[in-house]
N, C-alpha and C positions, 0 to 999 in steps of 0.2 A: 505494498499499500501504499509507504514510501517513497518509491518509485513513481509510483504513479502520478502520486502528490508532485512531486519534483517535477513532470516533465505540462502536467497540467495543474499549473495555479491559479490559486482564486483572484479572479477576476478584481478588478478594482469596483466592480458596479456589476448590478446586474440588470440594469436598463439598457434594452436593443438588443441582448441576449435570449440564440431562442431556447426555444423550451428545452429540447437533448443536452445541451451545456450546462441550464444550469441546474438540472437531474446530477449532471456529469457534480459539476462546485459541491450541493448536497450529499455525496456518496464519497466522494473525498475528502472532504473536509469539515462532513458533518454540520453542526449547528453553525459555526460562524460562516459558512454561505451565507447565513440567514439572514446573519447580526449586520454584517458590514466586514469592508476589508482588515479594518482596526481588528476588532475582534479576532480573528483569523492569524494575525500575527502574534495575538499569545497564546491560543491555541497550539499554537503550533512549536513554540515556543514549550511547553509543554510533555509534548510524545514522547 
């Protein structure tokens, strides 16, 4: 999973992303993808 997260970083925002890309972000980055980019950086540091 870590390798996939590195290859598919969390997008800066969800607006304009296709639904499939949003889903991938949620699968790879968990709730951080729903909260936004700043929260994702915190989540990555805790893994």
